[in-house]
N, C-alpha and C positions, 0 to 999 in steps of 0.2 A: 742556438740549435734547437730545432723542433723536436718535441718529445716523440718517441716511436709510437706512442699511443694517441697522438693527436688525431682528433676527429674533425674532418672538414666536410663541406657540402658534397653530396653525391652528384655525379654527372647525371644530367637529365637525358636519359636515352629513351628513344621511342621503342615500342615493342619490335618494330622491324629491325632496328639496329641491334637489339638484344638477340633476336633470332639469327642475325648474321654472325654475331660473335659466337653463339652456340654452334652454328653450322661449321664454322672454321675450327673451333676447338674439337668438335666431334670428328672432323676429318683428320686431325692430328692425333688425338687420343681416342681412337675409335673403339676401344674396349670399355670405355666409361659410359654408362647409360646417360641419355640426354637429360633425364630428370635430375640425376645426381650432379651433372655439370651445371645445370641451371641453379640448383641449390648452392653449389660452390660459388658461382658467380654472384649470387645474391648476398652470400655471407661476406664476400669481398667487395661489395658495392659495385660490381661490374668493372672492377679494375683488372684489365686483362693481364697485365704484367704479374700481378700478385697471384692470379689464378694459375698462370703458366708455371710460375715458380713453385707453387704448391704441388701441381701435377708432376712436374719434373722431379721434385723432391721425393714424391711417392714412388715414382719410377725407379729412382736410384737407391731407395732405402731397402736395406736387406730384409727387415722385418715388415713386410707390407700386409701381413695378416691383420695387424691392428687397424690399418686403414680400411680393410674390408669390414671389420666390426663397426667402424665409424660410419660406414655407408658411403665411402668415397669411391667405390667401384673397383672392379678387378682390372687394374692397370697392368699392361704387359711389361715384363721386365726387360729393359733395354739399357745399354750404356750410352748415355747422352753426353756428348762432349760439350765443351764451352762454345765451340763454333756452332754446333747444332742447336744449342740453347738459344743463341742469338738469332739464328735463322728462323727458329720457331716463332720467336717474338716478332720478327719482321714480317712473318706470314700473316699475322692477325692485325687488322686495322684497329687502332686504338683511338678512343676519344676521351682523354683525361678531363677531369673537372678543371674549371678555370683557376681554382685556388688550391690545386693539389688533388689528392685522392683519399678516399675513405676505404680502409680495408678491414674495419671491424664491423660486424653485423649488428643490426638493431633487432631486438626480439619483438615480434609482433604479438603483443600480449595486451588485449583490451582490458583485462582485469587489473593490470598494473598501470602505473602512471602513463597517461596518454602522451606525454611529451617524448616518449621513446625509451630506449633501454638505458640503464645506468652504466657508468664507467665500468663497474665490476662485471656486469652482464656482457659488455663488449669485450672485456679482457678474457672472460671465460670462453666466449665465442671464438676469439682468436686462438686460444690454446687448443680448443677442440678442432678447429679447422686446420691447424698446423700439425695435427696428429699427436699432440702431447697427451700424456696421461694426467688427468686432472680429477681431483675429488672436491666436490662442492658441499660445504656444510651449510644447510639451510637453517635459518633461525626465525622464530616468530610464533606468536600465539596461535591456537587452533582457529581456523577460518580466515587467516590473514592472506592466504593465497600462495603458500609455499608449494603445494603439490601442483597447482596450475602453472606456476612459473617454471618448475622443473620439467613438467610435461612439454611445455612450449619449446623450451631450449632443446630437449632431446629430439622432439619431432622435427626441429629445424635442421638438425645435423645427422640424424640417423634414419635410415630407411627401415622402418619397422615392418616385420613380417612374422611368419611362424617361427623363424629362427632367432630373430632379435626383437624382444618385446620390452615394454616399458619397465617391467619388473627386473630386467637385466641391467638397468641403469639407475632406477630410483628405488631406494631402500628405506622403509619406515618400520619402526618397531610395532606400529599399529597393525601391520600385515599379519602378525602372529595371532591376532584376535578374530581373523576371518575363518569361518569353517568351510567345509567342502562345498557348501551351497552358496558361498560368497556372502554370508551374513555375518555382520560384525557384532561381537559380544565381548565387552571389556570386563576383565576380572582383575581387581587391584592386587590380589595375592599372586598373580602370574606375571606381574610387571617385570620382575628381574629376569624371568625366563624369556620374556618378549625381547628385552634388550640383548640378552645373550644370543638369541636367535638371529636378530638383525646384525649384530657384530660378526657372527660366524659367516653369514651370507656375504657381507661386505669383504671380509678377509679372503674368502674363496674367490670372489670376482676380482679383487685387487691382485691376488697371486697369479690369476690367469691373464691379467693385463687388460681387462675391460675398461673402457673409458667413453664418456664421462661416467663418474659415480656420484650420485646425489644422495646425501644423508637427509632424509625428509622427516626429521624430528623437531620438536619445539626448541630444544637446546637452549633453555632459559639460562642455565649456569654454564660457565666455561668448562668446568670439569666434565660435564656430560659429553663434550666433544673430544676429550683427550684420547680415548681408546681409538677413535677413528683417525685422529692425527697420527698416532703411533703406527697404525696400519698403513696410512698414506706414506709416511716417511720410510718405513721398512721396504715398501714396494716402489719407491721412486716416483710418487705422484706429486704434482703441483697441488697446492691447497688454496681454496678460496672460500670465503664466508659470504653468503648471499642472503639478504632479507627482502621480502616483498615490499613494494612501495605503494600498496593500496591505501586509499584515503581513510579506510576504517581500521587500519592495523593497530591503532592504539585505543580504539573504542571497545570496551568490554561488552557493552550492550549490542553493538552491531556484530561483533565477533561471535557472540552467543547465538545470534540469529543465523549466521552464515556457516558456522562449522558443522560438518556432517555427522559428527559423533555426539552432538547434543551436550557439549561441555557447558555448564552454566556460567552466567556472567560473573558471579562472585569468585569462582575458581579462576576464570580467565583474568580477572582484575588482580588476583594474587600473583599470577604469572607475570603480568605486566609490571607490577610493583617490584618483583624480584629479578627482573631481567638484568643480567650482568653484562655490561659492555666490555668489548675486548676485540683484539685484532688477531690475525694469523700469527703475527710475531709473538704476541702474548702466549698463544698456545704452544708455539715451538719452544719458547723459553722454558716452559714447564716440562716439556717432553725431552729436552736435551739432558 
Protein backbone atom coordinates (compact mmCIF):
# COMPACT_ATOMS: atom_id res chain seq x y z
CA UNK A 1 0.00 0.00 0.00
CA UNK A 2 1.38 3.36 -0.99
CA UNK A 3 2.14 5.82 1.80
CA UNK A 4 -0.30 8.79 1.95
CA UNK A 5 2.78 11.00 1.82
CA UNK A 6 4.15 9.42 -1.36
CA UNK A 7 5.55 11.98 -3.76
CA UNK A 8 5.37 11.20 -7.45
CA UNK A 9 6.16 13.19 -10.56
CA UNK A 10 3.97 16.19 -11.30
CA UNK A 11 1.89 16.19 -14.44
CA UNK A 12 3.44 18.48 -17.02
CA UNK A 13 0.64 20.89 -17.77
CA UNK A 14 0.95 23.74 -20.20
CA UNK A 15 0.06 27.23 -19.09
CA UNK A 16 -3.04 27.04 -21.30
CA UNK A 17 -4.19 23.87 -19.53
CA UNK A 18 -3.57 25.48 -16.15
CA UNK A 19 -5.61 28.51 -17.16
CA UNK A 20 -8.43 26.19 -18.26
CA UNK A 21 -8.42 24.47 -14.87
CA UNK A 22 -8.45 27.84 -13.09
CA UNK A 23 -11.33 29.08 -15.25
CA UNK A 24 -13.47 26.05 -14.48
CA UNK A 25 -12.69 26.16 -10.75
CA UNK A 26 -13.48 29.89 -10.74
CA UNK A 27 -16.85 29.20 -12.38
CA UNK A 28 -17.68 26.70 -9.63
CA UNK A 29 -16.14 28.44 -6.61
CA UNK A 30 -16.74 32.00 -7.80
CA UNK A 31 -16.10 33.68 -4.45
CA UNK A 32 -12.49 32.51 -4.29
CA UNK A 33 -10.03 34.99 -5.86
CA UNK A 34 -8.21 33.57 -8.89
CA UNK A 35 -4.74 34.18 -7.43
CA UNK A 36 -5.66 32.16 -4.35
CA UNK A 37 -7.07 29.36 -6.50
CA UNK A 38 -3.81 29.29 -8.46
CA UNK A 39 -1.79 29.07 -5.24
CA UNK A 40 -4.02 26.23 -4.07
CA UNK A 41 -3.57 24.39 -7.39
CA UNK A 42 0.20 24.84 -7.20
CA UNK A 43 0.31 23.53 -3.62
CA UNK A 44 -1.58 20.43 -4.81
CA UNK A 45 0.56 20.11 -7.96
CA UNK A 46 -2.47 20.83 -10.16
CA UNK A 47 -4.28 17.69 -9.05
CA UNK A 48 -7.85 18.89 -9.61
CA UNK A 49 -9.50 16.25 -7.43
CA UNK A 50 -7.42 17.26 -4.43
CA UNK A 51 -8.14 20.95 -5.04
CA UNK A 52 -11.88 20.33 -5.26
CA UNK A 53 -11.82 18.18 -2.11
CA UNK A 54 -10.07 20.99 -0.25
CA UNK A 55 -12.51 23.65 -1.50
CA UNK A 56 -15.56 21.52 -0.70
CA UNK A 57 -14.17 20.79 2.75
CA UNK A 58 -13.77 24.52 3.30
CA UNK A 59 -17.34 25.04 2.09
CA UNK A 60 -18.79 22.57 4.54
CA UNK A 61 -16.61 23.46 7.50
CA UNK A 62 -18.37 25.30 10.29
CA UNK A 63 -15.35 27.37 11.24
CA UNK A 64 -14.18 28.84 7.94
CA UNK A 65 -12.67 31.96 9.58
CA UNK A 66 -9.46 29.98 10.00
CA UNK A 67 -9.37 29.39 6.23
CA UNK A 68 -9.74 33.11 5.66
CA UNK A 69 -6.69 33.66 7.85
CA UNK A 70 -4.84 31.08 5.78
CA UNK A 71 -5.66 33.06 2.64
CA UNK A 72 -7.84 30.41 1.05
CA UNK A 73 -10.58 32.91 0.20
CA UNK A 74 -14.08 33.76 1.33
CA UNK A 75 -15.88 30.64 0.15
CA UNK A 76 -19.69 30.81 0.19
CA UNK A 77 -21.37 28.56 2.75
CA UNK A 78 -23.31 25.85 0.94
CA UNK A 79 -24.46 22.34 1.74
CA UNK A 80 -22.81 20.21 -0.94
CA UNK A 81 -24.18 16.71 -1.22
CA UNK A 82 -22.26 13.61 -2.28
CA UNK A 83 -23.96 13.73 -5.67
CA UNK A 84 -23.11 17.39 -6.18
CA UNK A 85 -19.52 16.67 -5.17
CA UNK A 86 -19.26 14.03 -7.90
CA UNK A 87 -20.88 16.36 -10.41
CA UNK A 88 -18.39 19.11 -9.61
CA UNK A 89 -15.47 16.75 -10.17
CA UNK A 90 -16.96 15.60 -13.47
CA UNK A 91 -17.26 19.23 -14.57
CA UNK A 92 -13.51 19.81 -14.58
CA UNK A 93 -11.32 18.11 -17.15
CA UNK A 94 -8.50 16.34 -15.31
CA UNK A 95 -5.09 15.30 -16.58
CA UNK A 96 -3.44 13.13 -13.88
CA UNK A 97 0.22 12.28 -13.91
CA UNK A 98 1.06 9.00 -15.60
CA UNK A 99 2.39 7.50 -12.36
CA UNK A 100 -0.15 8.97 -9.95
CA UNK A 101 -0.42 12.42 -8.49
CA UNK A 102 1.53 14.72 -6.27
CA UNK A 103 -0.48 16.67 -3.75
CA UNK A 104 2.26 18.02 -1.50
CA UNK A 105 3.78 21.33 -2.47
CA UNK A 106 7.45 22.02 -3.02
CA UNK A 107 8.78 25.17 -1.39
CA UNK A 108 10.49 27.44 -3.91
CA UNK A 109 13.48 28.42 -1.81
CA UNK A 110 16.73 29.12 -3.63
CA UNK A 111 18.57 29.57 -0.37
CA UNK A 112 17.83 26.03 0.65
CA UNK A 113 18.69 22.77 -1.07
CA UNK A 114 18.09 23.19 -4.79
CA UNK A 115 16.80 19.63 -5.14
CA UNK A 116 13.42 20.79 -3.82
CA UNK A 117 11.57 20.77 -0.54
CA UNK A 118 12.23 18.21 2.15
CA UNK A 119 9.68 15.64 3.29
CA UNK A 120 9.06 17.71 6.43
CA UNK A 121 8.43 20.86 4.37
CA UNK A 122 6.01 18.95 2.18
CA UNK A 123 4.17 17.59 5.21
CA UNK A 124 3.94 21.11 6.65
CA UNK A 125 2.61 22.38 3.34
CA UNK A 126 -0.07 19.70 3.31
CA UNK A 127 -1.15 20.52 6.88
CA UNK A 128 -1.46 24.21 6.03
CA UNK A 129 -3.31 23.53 2.78
CA UNK A 130 -5.73 21.23 4.62
CA UNK A 131 -6.55 24.00 7.09
CA UNK A 132 -4.93 22.27 10.07
CA UNK A 133 -3.45 24.29 12.91
CA UNK A 134 0.30 23.71 12.85
CA UNK A 135 3.21 25.05 14.89
CA UNK A 136 6.68 24.76 13.35
CA UNK A 137 9.72 24.82 15.62
CA UNK A 138 12.66 26.09 13.58
CA UNK A 139 16.15 24.97 14.61
CA UNK A 140 19.57 26.08 13.47
CA UNK A 141 22.47 28.43 14.14
CA UNK A 142 22.24 32.14 13.25
CA UNK A 143 22.57 32.67 9.49
CA UNK A 144 21.51 29.15 8.54
CA UNK A 145 18.37 30.29 6.71
CA UNK A 146 15.58 29.74 9.26
CA UNK A 147 13.86 33.09 8.73
CA UNK A 148 14.04 32.83 4.95
CA UNK A 149 12.61 29.31 5.00
CA UNK A 150 9.69 30.36 7.24
CA UNK A 151 9.03 33.46 5.14
CA UNK A 152 8.90 31.43 1.91
CA UNK A 153 6.44 28.91 3.35
CA UNK A 154 4.17 31.60 4.78
CA UNK A 155 4.18 33.59 1.53
CA UNK A 156 3.24 30.47 -0.41
CA UNK A 157 0.13 29.85 1.68
CA UNK A 158 -0.97 33.21 3.06
CA UNK A 159 -2.05 36.30 1.18
CA UNK A 160 -0.15 38.96 3.12
CA UNK A 161 -1.68 42.43 3.38
CA UNK A 162 -2.35 45.14 5.95
CA UNK A 163 -4.43 42.69 7.95
CA UNK A 164 -2.19 39.62 7.76
CA UNK A 165 1.55 40.22 8.03
CA UNK A 166 4.60 38.02 8.48
CA UNK A 167 4.78 38.97 12.15
CA UNK A 168 1.41 37.25 12.64
CA UNK A 169 2.94 33.92 11.63
CA UNK A 170 6.69 34.10 12.41
CA UNK A 171 7.82 34.71 16.00
CA UNK A 172 11.38 35.28 17.13
CA UNK A 173 12.71 36.35 20.52
CA UNK A 174 15.05 38.65 18.57
CA UNK A 175 12.04 40.82 17.72
CA UNK A 176 12.18 42.13 21.28
CA UNK A 177 15.47 43.90 20.53
CA UNK A 178 14.15 46.06 17.69
CA UNK A 179 13.30 49.63 18.67
CA UNK A 180 10.61 51.86 17.20
CA UNK A 181 12.99 52.82 14.40
CA UNK A 182 13.42 49.13 13.50
CA UNK A 183 17.04 49.14 14.65
CA UNK A 184 18.39 46.05 16.39
CA UNK A 185 20.26 46.34 19.67
CA UNK A 186 20.86 43.17 21.66
CA UNK A 187 21.25 43.23 25.46
CA UNK A 188 22.32 40.06 27.26
CA UNK A 189 20.64 41.13 30.50
CA UNK A 190 17.27 41.37 28.69
CA UNK A 191 17.36 37.89 27.16
CA UNK A 192 14.89 36.39 29.65
CA UNK A 193 12.45 39.23 28.96
CA UNK A 194 12.86 38.67 25.21
CA UNK A 195 11.92 35.00 25.53
CA UNK A 196 8.93 35.83 27.75
CA UNK A 197 7.84 38.43 25.20
CA UNK A 198 7.97 35.89 22.40
CA UNK A 199 6.23 33.15 24.39
CA UNK A 200 3.43 35.54 25.29
CA UNK A 201 2.88 36.53 21.62
CA UNK A 202 2.83 32.89 20.53
CA UNK A 203 0.35 31.94 23.25
CA UNK A 204 -1.98 34.80 22.26
CA UNK A 205 -1.93 33.84 18.59
CA UNK A 206 -2.36 30.13 19.35
CA UNK A 207 -5.38 30.85 21.56
CA UNK A 208 -6.85 32.87 18.68
CA UNK A 209 -6.28 29.98 16.24
CA UNK A 210 -3.73 31.56 13.90
CA UNK A 211 -1.89 29.12 11.64
CA UNK A 212 0.81 28.45 10.68
CA UNK A 213 2.90 29.58 13.67
CA UNK A 214 6.70 29.50 13.19
CA UNK A 215 9.04 29.70 16.20
CA UNK A 216 12.08 31.37 14.67
CA UNK A 217 14.71 30.81 17.38
CA UNK A 218 17.96 28.85 17.30
CA UNK A 219 16.51 26.21 19.68
CA UNK A 220 19.90 24.56 20.20
CA UNK A 221 18.72 22.57 23.23
CA UNK A 222 15.48 20.58 23.35
CA UNK A 223 14.34 22.24 26.59
CA UNK A 224 14.24 25.60 24.81
CA UNK A 225 11.27 24.38 22.75
CA UNK A 226 9.25 22.85 25.60
CA UNK A 227 7.28 25.99 26.45
CA UNK A 228 6.13 26.24 22.83
CA UNK A 229 5.26 22.54 22.72
CA UNK A 230 3.07 23.07 25.79
CA UNK A 231 1.29 25.98 24.07
CA UNK A 232 0.78 23.89 20.93
CA UNK A 233 -0.63 20.89 22.82
CA UNK A 234 -2.98 23.03 24.92
CA UNK A 235 -4.39 24.69 21.79
CA UNK A 236 -4.67 21.65 19.53
CA UNK A 237 -1.79 22.32 17.13
CA UNK A 238 0.15 19.77 15.11
CA UNK A 239 3.88 20.18 15.85
CA UNK A 240 6.73 19.99 13.35
CA UNK A 241 10.48 20.52 13.73
CA UNK A 242 12.13 22.12 10.70
CA UNK A 243 15.80 22.81 10.00
CA UNK A 244 17.23 24.68 6.98
CA UNK A 245 19.14 22.54 4.49
CA UNK A 246 21.58 25.21 3.36
CA UNK A 247 25.04 24.02 2.41
CA UNK A 248 26.66 26.28 5.02
CA UNK A 249 24.45 25.41 8.01
CA UNK A 250 27.31 23.59 9.78
CA UNK A 251 30.12 26.03 8.90
CA UNK A 252 30.71 28.51 11.73
CA UNK A 253 32.85 30.69 9.46
CA UNK A 254 30.19 31.00 6.74
CA UNK A 255 27.39 31.41 9.28
CA UNK A 256 29.29 34.27 10.91
CA UNK A 257 29.46 36.01 7.53
CA UNK A 258 25.80 35.46 6.73
CA UNK A 259 23.94 36.10 9.99
CA UNK A 260 22.42 39.57 10.20
CA UNK A 261 23.08 40.12 13.91
CA UNK A 262 26.87 39.73 13.65
CA UNK A 263 27.13 36.72 15.93
CA UNK A 264 30.85 35.78 15.87
CA UNK A 265 32.17 32.46 14.55
CA UNK A 266 33.43 31.22 17.92
CA UNK A 267 30.02 31.65 19.52
CA UNK A 268 28.34 29.96 16.56
CA UNK A 269 30.80 27.06 16.78
CA UNK A 270 29.81 26.60 20.42
CA UNK A 271 26.16 26.46 19.35
CA UNK A 272 26.96 23.86 16.70
CA UNK A 273 28.91 21.77 19.22
CA UNK A 274 26.05 21.94 21.73
CA UNK A 275 23.24 21.18 19.26
CA UNK A 276 21.00 18.53 20.81
CA UNK A 277 19.26 16.18 18.41
CA UNK A 278 15.67 15.21 19.06
CA UNK A 279 12.26 14.62 17.52
CA UNK A 280 8.75 15.88 18.15
CA UNK A 281 8.10 12.61 19.96
CA UNK A 282 11.01 13.34 22.31
CA UNK A 283 9.52 16.75 23.12
CA UNK A 284 6.05 15.35 23.70
CA UNK A 285 7.38 12.73 26.10
CA UNK A 286 8.83 15.46 28.27
CA UNK A 287 5.60 17.50 28.16
CA UNK A 288 3.25 14.62 28.98
